[in-house]
C-alpha positions as CSV (number, residue, x, y, z in Angstrom):
1,M,-54.0,24.9,-3.3
2,I,-52.2,22.3,-1.2
3,K,-52.4,22.4,2.6
4,A,-50.0,20.6,4.8
5,T,-50.0,20.1,8.5
6,I,-46.7,19.1,10.2
7,I,-47.4,16.9,13.2
8,G,-44.7,16.6,15.8
9,H,-42.5,19.4,14.6
10,R,-41.7,20.5,18.1
11,E,-40.5,17.0,19.0
12,T,-38.4,17.0,15.8
13,V,-36.8,20.3,16.6
14,E,-35.9,19.0,20.1
15,R,-34.4,15.8,18.7
16,L,-32.2,17.9,16.4
17,R,-31.1,20.1,19.2
18,G,-29.9,17.0,21.1
19,V,-28.0,15.7,18.0
20,V,-25.8,18.8,17.6
21,P,-23.6,18.4,20.7
22,D,-23.1,14.7,20.0
23,V,-22.0,15.4,16.4
24,R,-19.7,18.2,17.5
25,A,-18.0,16.0,20.2
26,E,-17.5,13.2,17.6
27,L,-16.1,15.7,15.0
28,R,-13.7,17.1,17.6
29,K,-12.4,13.6,18.3
30,A,-12.1,13.0,14.5
31,V,-10.2,16.2,14.0
32,E,-7.8,15.3,16.8
33,R,-7.2,11.8,15.4
34,Q,-6.6,13.2,11.9
35,S,-4.2,15.8,13.2
36,I,-2.2,13.1,15.1
37,K,-2.1,11.0,11.9
38,L,-0.9,13.9,9.8
39,S,1.8,14.9,12.3
40,S,2.9,11.2,12.3
41,K,3.0,11.1,8.5
42,V,5.1,14.3,8.4
43,K,7.6,12.8,10.9
44,A,7.8,9.2,9.5
45,Q,7.7,9.9,5.8
46,K,8.5,13.5,4.9
47,L,11.2,14.2,7.5
48,S,12.8,10.8,7.5
49,G,14.1,10.7,3.9
50,Q,11.3,11.2,1.5
51,V,11.6,15.0,1.4
52,L,14.3,16.0,3.9
53,N,17.0,13.8,5.4
54,V,17.5,13.9,9.2
55,R,20.7,15.6,10.4
56,T,20.0,16.4,14.0
57,G,16.3,15.4,14.4
58,R,15.3,18.9,15.7
59,L,12.8,19.7,13.0
60,R,11.2,16.2,13.2
61,R,10.9,16.4,17.0
62,S,9.4,19.9,16.8
63,I,6.3,18.8,14.7
64,N,3.3,19.2,16.8
65,H,-0.5,19.4,16.6
66,R,-3.2,21.3,18.4
67,I,-7.0,21.7,18.1
68,V,-8.6,25.1,18.2
69,E,-12.3,25.6,18.7
70,Q,-13.8,29.0,17.8
71,G,-17.6,29.3,17.8
72,T,-18.9,26.5,15.6
73,R,-15.5,25.9,14.0
74,I,-13.1,23.1,15.0
75,T,-9.6,23.3,13.4
76,G,-6.7,21.0,13.6
77,H,-3.2,22.6,13.3
78,V,0.0,20.7,12.5
79,G,3.2,22.6,12.4
80,T,6.5,23.6,13.9
81,A,8.1,26.6,15.5
82,V,11.6,25.8,14.3
83,E,12.9,29.0,12.6
84,Y,14.3,27.3,9.5
85,A,11.2,25.2,8.7
86,K,9.7,28.0,6.6
87,E,12.7,28.1,4.3
88,H,12.5,24.4,3.7
89,E,8.7,24.4,3.2
90,F,8.5,27.4,0.8
91,G,12.1,27.8,-0.4
92,F,14.4,30.7,0.1
93,K,16.4,32.9,-2.3
94,G,18.6,35.7,-0.8
95,V,21.6,36.4,1.4
96,V,22.3,34.9,4.8
97,T,24.8,36.0,7.3
98,V,26.9,33.3,9.0
99,R,28.2,34.2,12.5
100,E,31.7,33.3,13.5
101,H,31.8,29.8,14.9
102,L,33.9,26.8,15.6
103,R,33.6,23.6,13.6
104,K,35.4,20.3,13.7
105,A,37.8,19.7,10.8
106,K,39.2,16.4,9.5
107,G,41.4,14.6,12.1
108,G,39.4,16.0,15.0
109,K,41.0,19.5,14.8
110,T,38.9,22.5,15.5
111,A,38.7,25.3,13.0
112,T,37.3,28.8,13.2
113,V,34.9,29.9,10.6
114,R,34.9,33.7,10.2
115,A,31.6,35.6,10.0
116,H,30.5,36.1,6.4
117,S,27.6,36.6,4.1
118,Q,26.5,34.1,1.5
119,R,24.0,34.1,-1.3
120,V,21.6,31.1,-1.0
121,N,19.1,29.6,-3.4
122,L,17.2,26.9,-1.5
123,P,14.4,25.2,-3.4
124,A,11.1,24.5,-1.8
125,R,10.9,21.1,-0.2
126,S,7.4,20.9,1.2
127,F,6.9,18.5,4.1
128,L,3.8,20.0,5.7
129,R,1.7,21.1,2.7
130,S,2.6,17.9,0.7
131,A,1.6,15.6,3.6
132,L,-1.7,17.5,3.9
133,A,-2.4,17.3,0.2
134,E,-1.8,13.5,0.2
135,S,-4.0,13.1,3.2
136,L,-7.0,15.3,2.2
137,F,-9.2,12.4,0.9
138,D,-8.7,10.3,4.0
139,I,-9.3,13.4,6.3
140,R,-12.5,14.3,4.5
141,A,-13.8,10.7,4.6
142,A,-13.0,10.4,8.3
143,L,-14.8,13.6,9.2
144,Q,-17.9,12.6,7.1
145,Q,-17.9,9.2,8.7
146,A,-17.7,10.7,12.2
147,A,-20.5,13.2,11.6
148,H,-22.7,10.5,10.0
149,S,-22.2,7.9,12.7
150,A,-22.6,10.4,15.6
151,A,-25.9,11.7,14.1
152,K,-27.2,8.2,13.5
153,R,-26.4,7.2,17.1
154,A,-27.9,10.3,18.5
155,F,-31.2,9.8,16.5
156,D,-31.3,6.1,17.4
157,R,-31.1,6.9,21.1
158,R,-33.9,9.5,21.1
């Protein structure tokens, strides 16, 4: 039979309790930095010619990021609220209805386009999911580094 006595276990537990807030704060900063980097990548690479070409810039300007903290979870969200982004990201096959509108014709003349329905087969052109997939290795590495360095600093201080 082996007997062991742990000396200083209360002190160790207290040290660990002090480490958690430091690591959490550093991880939140890292999630924020990685979310900003991902949104920048989407704008600069995916929506500037690599996947979609800019026509008006509305989709590119709409890309945003936010950080959500729920319990012990810290989540970074990168996305857009533009209504046609989903069709570009995932593709669309179906019928769309075009409202009557005016458009400029050649020579600067204005022409009326009558309301009509049109069958559409839009292939998926992922700009969000593909940017995330390309960035996963760097994101994981940054989060691991942040947790490691925060824990090391916290233990060194105590």
